[in-house]
C-alpha positions in Angstrom: 0.0 0.0 0.0 2.8 2.4 0.9 5.1 1.7 -2.1 2.5 2.5 -4.8 1.3 5.6 -3.0 4.9 6.8 -2.5 5.7 6.2 -6.2 2.6 8.1 -7.3 3.5 10.8 -4.8 7.0 11.1 -6.3 5.7 11.3 -9.9 3.0 13.8 -9.0 5.5 15.9 -7.0 8.0 15.9 -9.9 5.3 17.0 -12.3 3.9 19.7 -10.0 7.0 21.0 -8.3 10.0 19.8 -10.2 13.0 18.2 -8.5 12.1 19.4 -5.0 8.7 17.7 -5.4 10.5 14.4 -5.6 11.2 14.7 -1.8 8.3 16.9 -0.6 5.3 15.1 -2.2 6.0 11.6 -0.6 6.6 13.3 2.7 3.2 15.1 2.6 1.6 11.9 1.4 3.1 9.9 4.3 2.0 12.5 6.9 -1.5 12.6 5.4 -1.8 8.8 5.4 -0.6 8.6 9.0 -3.1 11.2 10.2 -5.9 9.4 8.2 -5.1 6.1 9.9 -5.0 7.7 13.4 -8.4 9.3 12.7 -9.9 6.0 11.6 -8.5 4.3 14.7 -9.9 7.0 17.0 -13.3 6.8 15.5 -13.3 3.0 15.9 -12.4 3.3 19.5 -15.2 5.9 20.1 -17.7 3.6 18.3 -16.8 0.6 20.4 -17.0 2.6 23.7 -20.5 4.0 22.8 -21.9 0.5 22.1 -20.9 -0.8 25.5 
């Protein structure tokens, strides 16, 4: 999951920002993915606690 997303991030970054995008785009993508996963885990925990 991470490798294809990072590859697409690098390609998109190079197209959008040039050489610096090669490094910036995957970083932004990784941070966004981490935050997204944390939000999903938090909402699952809240859902489980409300059902008890």
